[in-house]
DSSP file (Angstrom, degrees, kcal/mol; ACC not computed):
  #  RESIDUE AA STRUCTURE BP1 BP2  ACC     N-H-->O    O-->H-N    N-H-->O    O-->H-N    TCO  KAPPA ALPHA  PHI   PSI    X-CA   Y-CA   Z-CA
    1    1 A X              0   0    0      0, 0.0     2,-0.0     0, 0.0     5,-0.0   0.000 360.0 360.0 360.0 135.1   76.5  103.3   85.5
    2    2 A X     >  -     0   0    0      1,-0.1     4,-2.1     4,-0.0     5,-0.1  -0.313 360.0-119.6 -70.6 153.5   73.8  105.4   87.2
    3    3 A X  H  > S+     0   0    0      1,-0.2     4,-2.5     2,-0.2     5,-0.2   0.918 112.4  52.0 -60.7 -44.8   72.7  108.7   85.6
    4    4 A X  H  > S+     0   0    0      1,-0.2     4,-2.4     2,-0.2    -1,-0.2   0.896 110.1  48.5 -60.2 -41.4   73.8  110.8   88.6
    5    5 A X  H  > S+     0   0    0      2,-0.2     4,-2.5     1,-0.2    -1,-0.2   0.894 110.1  52.6 -64.8 -39.9   77.2  109.2   88.6
    6    6 A X  H  X S+     0   0    0     -4,-2.1     4,-2.3     2,-0.2    -2,-0.2   0.929 111.0  45.7 -63.4 -46.0   77.6  109.9   84.9
    7    7 A X  H  X S+     0   0    0     -4,-2.5     4,-2.9     2,-0.2     5,-0.2   0.918 112.7  50.7 -63.5 -43.7   76.7  113.5   85.2
    8    8 A X  H  X S+     0   0    0     -4,-2.4     4,-1.5    -5,-0.2    -1,-0.2   0.892 110.3  50.5 -61.7 -39.0   79.0  113.9   88.2
    9    9 A X  H  X S+     0   0    0     -4,-2.5     4,-0.5     2,-0.2    -1,-0.2   0.908 112.1  46.8 -64.6 -42.2   81.8  112.3   86.1
   10   10 A X  H >< S+     0   0    0     -4,-2.3     3,-1.1     1,-0.2    -2,-0.2   0.917 111.2  50.8 -67.1 -43.1   81.2  114.6   83.2
   11   11 A X  H 3< S+     0   0    0     -4,-2.9    -1,-0.2     1,-0.2    -2,-0.2   0.789 103.9  59.9 -65.6 -26.9   81.1  117.7   85.4
   12   12 A X  H 3< S+     0   0    0     -4,-1.5    -1,-0.2    -5,-0.2    -2,-0.2   0.642  89.8  92.8 -76.3 -14.1   84.4  116.8   87.1
   13   13 A X  S << S-     0   0    0     -3,-1.1     2,-0.1    -4,-0.5    -3,-0.0  -0.409  78.6-114.8 -82.4 156.7   86.3  116.9   83.8
   14   14 A X     >  -     0   0    0     -2,-0.1     4,-2.4     1,-0.1     5,-0.2  -0.422  32.7-105.1 -80.6 162.4   88.1  119.8   82.3
   15   15 A X  H  > S+     0   0    0      1,-0.2     4,-2.1     2,-0.2     5,-0.1   0.859 122.6  53.1 -57.7 -35.4   87.0  121.5   79.1
   16   16 A X  H  > S+     0   0    0      2,-0.2     4,-1.9     1,-0.2    -1,-0.2   0.918 109.6  47.6 -65.7 -42.4   89.8  119.9   77.2
   17   17 A X  H  > S+     0   0    0      1,-0.2     4,-2.6     2,-0.2    -2,-0.2   0.881 110.5  52.8 -64.9 -37.7   88.8  116.4   78.5
   18   18 A X  H  X S+     0   0    0     -4,-2.4     4,-2.7     2,-0.2    -1,-0.2   0.890 107.0  52.4 -64.9 -38.9   85.2  117.2   77.5
   19   19 A X  H  X S+     0   0    0     -4,-2.1     4,-2.0     2,-0.2    -1,-0.2   0.904 111.1  46.8 -62.2 -41.4   86.3  118.1   74.0
   20   20 A X  H  X S+     0   0    0     -4,-1.9     4,-2.3     2,-0.2    -2,-0.2   0.911 112.5  49.6 -65.9 -43.2   88.1  114.8   73.7
   21   21 A X  H  X S+     0   0    0     -4,-2.6     4,-2.5     1,-0.2    -2,-0.2   0.900 109.7  51.9 -61.8 -41.4   85.2  112.9   75.1
   22   22 A X  H  X S+     0   0    0     -4,-2.7     4,-2.3     1,-0.2    -1,-0.2   0.906 109.1  50.1 -62.5 -42.2   82.9  114.6   72.6
   23   23 A X  H  X S+     0   0    0     -4,-2.0     4,-2.0     2,-0.2    -2,-0.2   0.922 111.2  48.8 -62.1 -44.3   85.1  113.7   69.8
   24   24 A X  H  X S+     0   0    0     -4,-2.3     4,-2.3     1,-0.2    -2,-0.2   0.902 111.3  50.0 -62.1 -41.6   85.1  110.0   70.9
   25   25 A X  H  X S+     0   0    0     -4,-2.5     4,-2.5     1,-0.2    -1,-0.2   0.889 109.4  50.8 -65.9 -38.7   81.4  110.0   71.2
   26   26 A X  H  X S+     0   0    0     -4,-2.3     4,-2.3     2,-0.2    -1,-0.2   0.879 109.5  50.9 -66.9 -36.6   80.9  111.4   67.8
   27   27 A X  H  X S+     0   0    0     -4,-2.0     4,-2.4     2,-0.2    -2,-0.2   0.918 111.4  48.0 -64.3 -42.4   83.2  108.8   66.3
   28   28 A X  H  X S+     0   0    0     -4,-2.3     4,-2.6     1,-0.2    -2,-0.2   0.904 109.9  52.6 -63.8 -40.3   81.2  106.1   68.1
   29   29 A X  H  X S+     0   0    0     -4,-2.5     4,-2.3     2,-0.2    -1,-0.2   0.911 109.3  49.4 -61.5 -42.5   78.0  107.6   66.8
   30   30 A X  H  X S+     0   0    0     -4,-2.3     4,-2.4     1,-0.2    -2,-0.2   0.931 111.2  49.0 -61.3 -45.8   79.3  107.5   63.2
   31   31 A X  H  X S+     0   0    0     -4,-2.4     4,-2.5     1,-0.2    -2,-0.2   0.891 111.0  50.1 -62.4 -39.5   80.3  103.9   63.6
   32   32 A X  H  X S+     0   0    0     -4,-2.6     4,-2.4     2,-0.2    -1,-0.2   0.899 110.4  49.5 -66.0 -40.0   76.9  103.0   65.0
   33   33 A X  H  X S+     0   0    0     -4,-2.3     4,-2.3     2,-0.2    -2,-0.2   0.900 111.3  50.0 -64.2 -39.6   75.2  104.8   62.1
   34   34 A X  H  X S+     0   0    0     -4,-2.4     4,-1.7     2,-0.2    -2,-0.2   0.919 110.6  49.2 -64.4 -43.3   77.4  102.9   59.7
   35   35 A X  H  X>S+     0   0    0     -4,-2.5     5,-2.6     1,-0.2     6,-1.0   0.889 110.7  50.7 -62.9 -39.7   76.6   99.6   61.3
   36   36 A X  H ><5S+     0   0    0     -4,-2.4     3,-0.8     4,-0.2    -1,-0.2   0.908 109.0  51.4 -65.3 -40.4   72.9  100.3   61.2
   37   37 A X  H 3<5S+     0   0    0     -4,-2.3    -1,-0.2     1,-0.2    -2,-0.2   0.833 113.7  43.9 -65.8 -32.5   73.1  101.2   57.5
   38   38 A X  H 3<5S-     0   0    0     -4,-1.7    -1,-0.2    -5,-0.1    -2,-0.2   0.446 114.9-114.6 -93.3  -0.1   74.9   97.9   56.7
   39   39 A X  T <<5S+     0   0    0     -3,-0.8    -3,-0.2    -4,-0.6    -4,-0.1   0.688  86.8 111.8  79.6  18.5   72.6   95.8   58.9
   40   40 A X      < +     0   0    0     -5,-2.6     2,-0.3    -6,-0.2    -4,-0.2   0.464  40.0 114.4-101.8  -3.4   75.3   94.9   61.4
   41   41 A X        +     0   0    0     -6,-1.0     3,-0.2     1,-0.2    -9,-0.0  -0.539  29.0 165.3 -75.5 126.9   74.0   96.8   64.4
   42   42 A X        +     0   0    0     -2,-0.3     2,-1.4     1,-0.2     3,-0.2   0.781  66.5  57.6-106.6 -42.4   72.9   94.6   67.3
   43   43 A X    >   +     0   0    0      1,-0.2     3,-1.4     2,-0.1     4,-0.5  -0.635  59.7 170.0 -93.4  80.6   72.6   97.0   70.2
   44   44 A X  T >> S+     0   0    0     -2,-1.4     3,-0.8     1,-0.3     4,-0.7   0.755  71.8  64.8 -65.3 -24.1   70.1   99.5   68.8
   45   45 A X  H 3> S+     0   0    0      1,-0.2     4,-2.0     2,-0.2    -1,-0.3   0.762  88.2  69.6 -69.4 -23.6   69.7  101.1   72.3
   46   46 A X  H <> S+     0   0    0     -3,-1.4     4,-2.7     1,-0.2     5,-0.2   0.828  90.2  61.4 -64.4 -31.2   73.3  102.2   72.2
   47   47 A X  H <> S+     0   0    0     -3,-0.8     4,-2.0    -4,-0.5    -1,-0.2   0.936 108.0  42.7 -59.7 -47.3   72.5  104.7   69.4
   48   48 A X  H  X S+     0   0    0     -4,-0.7     4,-2.2     2,-0.2    -2,-0.2   0.895 113.4  52.5 -66.4 -41.1   70.1  106.6   71.7
   49   49 A X  H  X S+     0   0    0     -4,-2.0     4,-2.3     1,-0.2    -2,-0.2   0.909 110.4  47.0 -63.4 -43.4   72.5  106.4   74.6
   50   50 A X  H  X S+     0   0    0     -4,-2.7     4,-2.4     2,-0.2    -1,-0.2   0.906 110.4  53.2 -66.0 -41.2   75.4  107.9   72.6
   51   51 A X  H  X S+     0   0    0     -4,-2.0     4,-1.7    -5,-0.2    -1,-0.2   0.908 111.7  45.3 -60.6 -41.7   73.1  110.7   71.3
   52   52 A X  H  X S+     0   0    0     -4,-2.2     4,-2.3     2,-0.2    -1,-0.2   0.870 110.1  54.1 -70.7 -36.6   72.1  111.6   74.8
   53   53 A X  H  X S+     0   0    0     -4,-2.3     4,-2.6     2,-0.2    -2,-0.2   0.891 107.0  52.2 -63.2 -38.8   75.7  111.4   76.1
   54   54 A X  H  X S+     0   0    0     -4,-2.4     4,-2.5     1,-0.2    -2,-0.2   0.923 109.7  49.0 -61.6 -43.9   76.7  113.8   73.3
   55   55 A X  H  X S+     0   0    0     -4,-1.7     4,-2.2     2,-0.2    -2,-0.2   0.894 110.8  50.6 -62.9 -40.6   74.0  116.2   74.4
   56   56 A X  H  X S+     0   0    0     -4,-2.3     4,-2.5     2,-0.2     5,-0.2   0.938 111.6  46.9 -62.4 -47.0   75.1  115.9   78.1
   57   57 A X  H  X S+     0   0    0     -4,-2.6     4,-2.6     1,-0.2    -2,-0.2   0.918 112.5  49.5 -63.1 -43.5   78.7  116.7   77.2
   58   58 A X  H  X S+     0   0    0     -4,-2.5     4,-2.2     2,-0.2    -1,-0.2   0.880 111.0  50.6 -63.7 -37.4   77.8  119.6   75.0
   59   59 A X  H  X S+     0   0    0     -4,-2.2     4,-2.2     2,-0.2    -2,-0.2   0.939 112.9  44.3 -65.1 -47.8   75.5  121.1   77.8
   60   60 A X  H  X S+     0   0    0     -4,-2.5     4,-2.4     1,-0.2    -2,-0.2   0.892 112.6  52.8 -64.8 -39.5   78.2  120.8   80.5
   61   61 A X  H  X S+     0   0    0     -4,-2.6     4,-1.8    -5,-0.2    -1,-0.2   0.907 109.7  48.4 -62.2 -42.1   80.8  122.2   78.1
   62   62 A X  H  X S+     0   0    0     -4,-2.2     4,-2.1     2,-0.2    -1,-0.2   0.891 110.5  51.6 -65.2 -39.5   78.5  125.2   77.4
   63   63 A X  H  X S+     0   0    0     -4,-2.2     4,-2.4     1,-0.2    -2,-0.2   0.918 109.6  49.5 -62.4 -42.9   77.9  125.8   81.1
   64   64 A X  H  < S+     0   0    0     -4,-2.4    -1,-0.2     1,-0.2    -2,-0.2   0.850 111.2  49.4 -66.7 -33.8   81.7  125.7   81.8
   65   65 A X  H  < S+     0   0    0     -4,-1.8    -1,-0.2    -5,-0.2    -2,-0.2   0.853 113.1  46.8 -72.9 -34.5   82.3  128.3   79.0
   66   66 A X  H  < S+     0   0    0     -4,-2.1     2,-0.5    -5,-0.1    -2,-0.2   0.894 105.1  65.7 -72.4 -41.0   79.6  130.6   80.2
   67   67 A X  S  < S-     0   0    0     -4,-2.4     3,-0.1    -5,-0.2    -1,-0.0  -0.709  89.3-123.4 -87.7 126.0   80.6  130.5   83.9
   68   68 A X        -     0   0    0     -2,-0.5     2,-0.1     1,-0.1    -2,-0.1  -0.344  39.4 -90.7 -65.5 150.1   84.0  132.0   84.6
   69   69 A X        -     0   0    0     -4,-0.1     2,-0.5     1,-0.1    -1,-0.1  -0.386  40.1-140.8 -63.3 131.2   86.5  129.7   86.3
   70   70 A X              0   0    0     -2,-0.1    -1,-0.1     1,-0.1    -3,-0.0  -0.832 360.0 360.0 -98.6 129.6   86.3  130.0   90.1
   71   71 A X              0   0    0     -2,-0.5    -1,-0.1     0, 0.0    -2,-0.0   0.430 360.0 360.0 -94.5 360.0   89.6  129.9   92.0
């Protein structure tokens, strides 16, 4: 998936959906860290990708909280 599409997808979500997505990403991050610690991790690039996705979601969530909802 292209970066622009990913950002557009994240921006289109509601704050509740973003919270759920953030929770899912954090669970995945935990699982990846656990796999790395036990030597079972194969896709090491996924760790970086998940970390950046978490940052993207948190940034968009903060923007939505700062900006009042426009009707």
